[in-house]
C-alpha positions in Angstrom: -14.2 -9.6 17.0 -11.7 -9.9 19.9 -11.2 -7.2 22.4 -9.3 -4.2 20.8 -6.4 -4.0 23.2 -4.3 -2.2 20.5 -6.1 1.0 19.3 -5.0 2.3 15.9 -6.4 5.5 14.5 -5.6 5.1 10.8 -2.9 4.6 8.3 -0.5 7.6 8.6 1.7 7.0 5.5 3.6 4.5 3.5 7.3 5.2 2.9 8.9 4.0 -0.4 12.6 3.5 -0.5 13.8 4.3 -4.0 16.9 4.9 -6.0 16.0 8.5 -7.1 13.4 10.2 -4.9 13.1 13.3 -7.0 12.2 11.3 -10.2 10.0 8.8 -8.3 8.1 11.7 -6.6 7.6 13.3 -9.9 6.1 10.1 -11.3 3.6 9.7 -8.4 2.7 13.4 -8.7 2.1 13.4 -12.5 0.8 9.8 -12.9 -1.4 9.5 -9.8 -2.3 13.1 -8.9 -0.4 13.5 -5.6 0.7 16.9 -4.3 4.1 17.4 -2.8 3.6 18.9 0.7 6.9 18.5 2.5 10.6 17.8 1.9 13.8 17.0 3.7 17.2 16.9 2.1 20.4 18.8 1.9 18.5 22.1 1.9 16.9 21.3 5.3 20.1 19.9 6.9 19.4 16.2 6.1 22.9 15.0 5.1 22.0 11.3 4.4 18.4 11.1 3.2 16.2 13.0 0.9 12.4 12.5 1.2 9.4 14.0 -0.6 6.0 13.8 1.2 3.1 13.5 -1.3 -0.6 13.7 -0.3 -3.9 13.1 -1.9 -7.0 13.4 0.4 -6.1 11.1 3.3 -3.3 9.2 1.5 0.2 10.1 2.3 3.3 8.7 0.5 6.8 9.4 1.6 9.4 8.9 -1.2 12.9 8.5 0.2 16.4 7.9 -1.2 19.8 7.7 0.5 22.6 10.1 -0.3 25.3 7.7 0.7 26.0 4.2 -0.6 26.3 2.5 2.8 23.0 3.9 4.1 20.3 1.2 5.0 18.0 2.7 2.3 20.8 2.2 -0.3 21.2 -1.4 0.8 17.5 -1.9 0.6 17.2 -0.5 -2.9 20.2 -2.6 -4.0 18.5 -5.8 -2.8 14.8 -5.1 -3.4 14.7 -2.3 -5.9 12.2 0.5 -5.3 9.9 -0.9 -2.6 7.3 0.0 0.0 9.5 -0.3 3.1 7.5 1.3 5.9 3.9 1.0 6.9 3.1 3.8 9.3 0.0 3.9 11.5 -1.2 6.6 13.8 -1.8 5.5 17.4 -2.9 7.4 20.5 0.2 6.3 22.6 3.4 5.3 20.9 5.1 3.9 24.0 2.1 1.7 24.8 1.9 0.4 21.2 5.6 -0.4 21.1 5.8 -2.0 24.5 2.6 -4.0 23.9 3.8 -5.3 20.5 7.3 -6.2 21.7 6.1 -7.8 24.9 3.8 -10.0 22.7 6.5 -11.1 20.4 7.4 -8.3 17.9 11.0 -7.4 17.3 11.8 -3.8 18.0 13.7 -1.7 15.5 13.5 1.8 17.0 12.2 2.3 20.6 9.8 5.2 21.4 11.4 8.4 20.3 10.4 12.0 20.7 11.4 14.8 18.4 10.5 18.5 18.8 10.7 21.7 16.8 8.8 25.0 16.6 5.7 23.1 15.4 5.4 20.8 18.4 6.2 17.3 19.6 6.3 14.3 17.2 6.5 10.8 18.7 7.3 7.5 16.9 8.5 3.9 17.3 9.3 1.1 14.9 9.0 -2.7 14.9 9.9 -5.3 12.3 7.5 -7.0 10.0 7.8 -9.6 7.2 11.0 -9.4 5.2 12.7 -6.0 5.6 9.4 -4.2 6.0 8.9 -2.0 9.0 5.8 -1.0 10.9 6.0 2.5 12.3 3.8 3.8 15.1 3.2 7.6 15.1 1.6 10.1 17.4 1.3 13.5 15.9 -1.5 14.8 18.1 0.8 17.4 19.5 2.6 18.2 16.2 1.3 20.8 13.7 4.1 21.0 11.2 4.1 19.9 7.5 5.0 16.3 8.3 7.7 15.8 11.0 10.7 17.6 12.5 13.4 18.0 9.9 10.8 18.5 7.1 9.9 21.8 5.5 6.6 22.5 3.9 6.3 22.7 0.1 3.9 24.8 -2.0 2.7 21.9 -4.1 5.8 21.7 -6.5 8.8 19.5 -6.1 11.1 22.4 -6.7 8.9 25.1 -5.2 9.9 27.5 -2.5 10.3 26.0 0.9 7.8 27.6 3.3 8.9 26.8 6.8 5.9 28.4 8.6 3.2 26.8 6.5 1.1 24.2 8.3 -0.6 21.6 6.1 -4.0 20.1 6.9 -4.0 16.3 6.1 -6.7 15.6 3.6 -6.9 18.9 1.6 -5.3 17.7 -1.7 -7.9 16.0 -4.0 -5.8 15.0 -7.0 -7.5 12.3 -9.1 -10.1 11.4 -6.5 -8.1 8.8 -4.5 -9.3 9.0 -0.9 -7.6 6.7 1.5 -5.6 3.4 1.8 -8.1 0.6 1.8 -5.6 -2.2 2.5 -1.9 -3.2 2.1 -1.0 -6.6 0.8 2.1 -8.5 1.7 3.8 -11.4 -0.1 5.7 -14.0 2.0 7.5 -17.2 1.2 5.8 -20.6 1.1 4.9 -21.8 4.6 5.3 -18.4 6.2 1.7 -17.0 5.9 0.4 -18.5 9.1 3.4 -17.2 11.1 2.6 -13.6 10.0 -1.1 -14.1 10.6 -0.2 -15.1 14.1 2.1 -12.1 14.4 -0.6 -9.6 13.6 -3.0 -11.4 15.9 -0.7 -11.8 18.9 1.2 -8.5 18.8 -1.6 -6.1 17.8 -4.9 -8.0 18.3 -5.8 -8.2 14.6 -8.4 -10.8 13.7 -8.6 -13.0 10.6 -11.6 -12.0 8.5 -11.0 -14.0 5.3 -9.1 -17.1 4.2 -8.5 -18.1 0.6 -6.7 -21.3 -0.3 -5.4 -22.7 -3.6 -8.9 -24.0 -4.4 -10.2 -20.4 -4.3 -7.3 -18.7 -6.0 -6.0 -20.9 -8.8 -5.7 -21.0 -12.6 -4.5 -23.8 -14.9 -0.9 -22.9 -14.1 -0.5 -21.4 -10.7 -2.1 -20.8 -7.3 -1.7 -18.9 -4.0 -3.1 -18.8 -0.5 -4.1 -15.7 1.3 -5.5 -14.6 4.7 -6.7 -11.1 5.6 -6.0 -9.6 9.0 -8.0 -6.7 10.2 -7.4 -4.2 13.0 -10.0 -4.1 15.8 -11.8 -1.1 14.5 -11.9 -2.3 10.9 -9.8 0.6 9.5 -6.6 -1.3 9.0 -6.5 -4.4 6.8 -3.4 -6.5 5.9 -4.0 -9.4 3.4 -1.0 -11.8 3.5 -0.3 -14.0 0.5 2.0 -17.0 0.0 2.6 -19.1 -3.1 1.0 -22.5 -3.6 2.3 -25.4 -5.7 1.2 -25.2 -9.3 2.3 -26.3 -12.8 4.3 -23.1 -13.2 5.6 -20.2 -11.2 2.8 -18.2 -9.4 2.7 -14.4 -9.4 3.7 -14.5 -5.7 6.8 -16.6 -6.4 7.7 -14.2 -9.2 7.5 -11.3 -6.8 9.6 -13.1 -4.2 12.2 -14.0 -6.8 12.6 -10.4 -8.0 12.1 -8.6 -4.7 14.6 -11.0 -3.1 12.4 -11.9 -0.3 9.0 -11.0 1.3 7.6 -7.5 1.0 4.6 -5.3 0.2 2.9 -6.5 -3.0 0.4 -3.7 -3.5 -1.4 -0.7 -2.0 -5.2 -0.6 -2.5 -6.3 3.0 -2.8 -10.0 3.9 -2.4 -11.9 6.2 -4.6 -15.5 7.5 -4.6 -15.8 7.4 -8.4 -13.6 4.8 -9.9 -14.7 5.6 -13.5 -13.5 9.2 -13.3 -10.4 8.3 -11.3 -9.3 5.6 -13.8 -10.0 7.9 -16.8 -7.6 10.5 -15.2 -5.0 7.8 -14.4 -5.1 6.4 -18.0 -4.8 9.9 -19.4 -1.7 10.5 -17.2 -0.1 7.3 -18.6 -0.8 4.7 -15.9 -1.0 1.2 -17.3 -3.6 -1.3 -16.1 -3.8 -5.1 -16.4 -5.8 -6.1 -19.5 -9.3 -7.6 -18.9 -10.8 -9.6 -21.9 -14.1 -8.3 -23.1 -15.7 -11.7 -22.5 -15.5 -10.9 -18.7 -18.4 -8.5 -19.2 -20.6 -10.7 -21.3 -22.7 -12.0 -18.3 -21.5 -9.6 -15.7 -25.0 -8.5 -14.5 -26.0 -12.2 -14.2 -23.0 -12.8 -12.0 -23.1 -9.7 -9.7 -26.6 -8.3 -10.1 -27.6 -4.7 -10.6 -25.0 -2.1 -10.2 -25.1 1.7 -10.5 -22.3 2.0 -13.1 -22.8 1.4 -16.8 -21.3 -1.9 -17.8 -20.1 -0.5 -21.2 -18.1 2.1 -19.4 -16.5 -0.5 -17.0 -15.7 -2.7 -20.0 -14.0 0.2 -21.8 -11.8 0.9 -18.8 -11.2 -2.7 -17.7 -12.8 -2.3 -14.3 -13.7 -5.5 -12.4 -16.8 -6.0 -10.3 -17.6 -8.4 -7.4 -20.4 -8.8 -4.9 -20.7 -10.2 -1.4 -23.4 -10.4 1.2 -22.9 -6.7 2.1 -22.8 -5.1 -1.3 -20.5 -4.8 -4.3 -17.1 -3.4 -5.2 -15.3 -2.2 -8.3 -11.6 -2.7 -8.7 -8.7 -2.4 -11.1 -5.0 -3.2 -10.9 -2.1 -1.4 -12.4 0.8 -3.1 -14.0 4.0 -3.0 -11.8 5.1 0.5 -11.1 8.8 -0.3 -11.2 11.0 -2.3 -13.6 11.0 -5.4 -11.4 7.6 -7.2 -11.4 7.0 -6.2 -7.8 5.0 -3.2 -6.4 1.7 -2.2 -7.9 -1.4 -0.3 -7.0 -5.1 -1.4 -6.8 -7.8 1.2 -7.2 -11.0 0.2 -5.4 -14.5 1.6 -4.9 -16.7 -0.1 -2.3 -20.5 0.0 -2.3 -21.0 -1.9 1.0 -18.9 -4.9 0.1 -16.3 -5.9 2.6 -14.5 -8.5 0.6 -11.5 -8.4 -1.7 -12.9 -9.4 -5.1 -12.9 -13.2 -4.7 -15.1 -13.5 -7.7 -12.5 -11.8 -9.8 -9.5 -13.9 -8.8 -9.5 -16.2 -11.8 -9.8 -13.3 -14.3 -7.2 -11.3 -12.4 -4.7 -14.2 -12.2 -5.1 -15.0 -15.9 -4.4 -11.4 -16.7 -1.3 -11.4 -14.5 -0.1 -14.6 -16.1 -0.4 -13.0 -19.5 2.0 -10.4 -18.2 4.3 -13.0 -16.7 4.4 -14.9 -20.0 5.4 -11.7 -21.8 8.2 -11.3 -19.2 9.3 -14.9 -19.7 8.6 -15.7 -16.1 5.6 -18.1 -16.3 
């Protein structure tokens, strides 16, 4: 692993730009078990943007909508639909992070900025990533409010009383057992993957840990290529996909067509008990990709002994894969919005460091069934 000249503490949050933040926040609260912890909007003096901060253990989502038609969030939603627009990472020094990234080739969007209120000092800066996605660097080491200046704490309900003095501890809301962001996957256009691999390597010192080509990830009809970039300490992982030539339209090309350009394909959320988490998600109405029962016929022969009962995994449609370091369990939701774009992955790792390569064919065939139903294969 190369020298880590770009320290990153962790994922801080992911911000979704949506058409109706109140309704979207309610969906993520009821369907995925998130708790509303902070808010900004007309009631807090924000005249152009309303945002709801949702938390579950160490996962933080910010759901934002614009209140005016010419706001950049409105333009984003008009083009892309509801989308994961900002990937925020906590760093020890925002100015160093921004200056280092921009000196090494990144395009700046917002230079280092400092905001203060009665809860302390909040620092951030923003650079551009693939498509219209932004990377935000945050230092909240001297900030002790609910989320950021301009936000008021919530008591766990979207319409609950605003408690200005309440300070939230990140990680206290357990929800459905989702723990932290494991990785964030981006889709880029054909021929652009290596450019963004180089971007993460050059600007932030990421290293490539895995490479899949169209021989690894292919079905009868479509294929893709993917490379996984990882931050120096291993906490931050960004797989990057691009479509490959196939008989029919790949899932990546379908995404690009409906998202109108590159963007975040999915967030992978880690859990310590995927069986219980998926049961809760299904009970709350979350839809997952269908996995044929034949997938489980010789599962133990393919992946070896695992702790979980295979009958239970089959009933829920959970996939299993093994690498040299252990095994993982994973399952993928159907798209969370009307366009076939953003979805979530639920993942539980037992030592494995990979991304489910052994499941790619089964996963792709499942996605292609959905594409065919949408008339897009």
